[in-house]
N, C-alpha and C positions, 0 to 999 in steps of 0.2 A: 244596622238593622233596617230592614224594608218596612215602610208604613203602608198599612192596609186601611182602606175606608171601611167603615161598619158594613156597607152593603157588600163589598168584596169578600169580607171575612165571613158574613152570614151563610154564604154557600158551602164553607168548609165545616165539615162535620167530624169532630174528633171521634164522636160515637161510631161513625162507620169507618173511619180510616185506622183506628187502633187495631193491632193484632190481638189485644186482650179481648176476652169474652165479656161483653157488656149486655145487660138486659135491664129493663124496667117492668116490675111486677106490680099488681094491684093487691089491695088488702084481701081480695077473695082467693089469692093464690095462683092467678093466671099471669102468664106472660102478656104484656102490653106492647112491648117493643124489644127487639132483639138485634144484635148487629150480625153481620155475615159470619163472624168467628164463631158465634154460638151454633149456628146452622151447620157450618162446616164440620165443628168438632163433634156435635150430636148426631148429625146426618138427618135429622127430620126437616121437612119443609117448614116454611114460616106459618103456613096454615095449620099444620099438625101441631106446632109448639103453641099456637095461639088457642087451640080448639080443646085442649086438655089442661086440667090442673098441673101445675109444676110438680106436685107430688107424685103424678104418675110416671115421672121420668126419673125418680129417685129410687135407688136400690132398695129392695124390701127391708133389708137389714138396717137401713139408716133412716127409714121413715118416721118412727118414733122419736128418735132424737131431733131430727130435723123439725118435726111438728112442734116439739117443746121449745126449740131455739126460736122458731117463727113466731110462737105465742109471746115469747118474752121480747122479741124485737117489736111486735105491734104494741106492746106495753111501754115501749120507748127505751128498752135496754139496748146497750151497744152491742153489736155483733162483731167480734174481732177473731180473725184466724180460724174460722170455721170451714172445715172440709167435710164433704160427703160424696158418696158414689151416686153416679148417674149411669143410666143404661142407655147406650146409643141405639139408633134405629137397627143396626146390624147385630145388637146383643152384646156388644163389648161394654166391660164395666171400665169407667174412668173416673178419676178422683178430680172433683173441682172444689 
């Protein structure tokens, strides 16, 4: 196994390198950081994703359930195996 110094490893970002969709959101419900996989999948620019509440990208039929689950998450409850539909920029419906 190759040894890496802390400084060499610092520039390597798993956040950006993973093909999985990864994001960071704030308590107000806005994206604060997204990786390129999120941008590629949803089709919105980074600026578009940051300028609107996350709920605005969720399929209308899933908004109530998602809001309820989000409220529980903010109370400290664990969120496991939750999926909902998102609307991409081109109008496609995808499950995430």
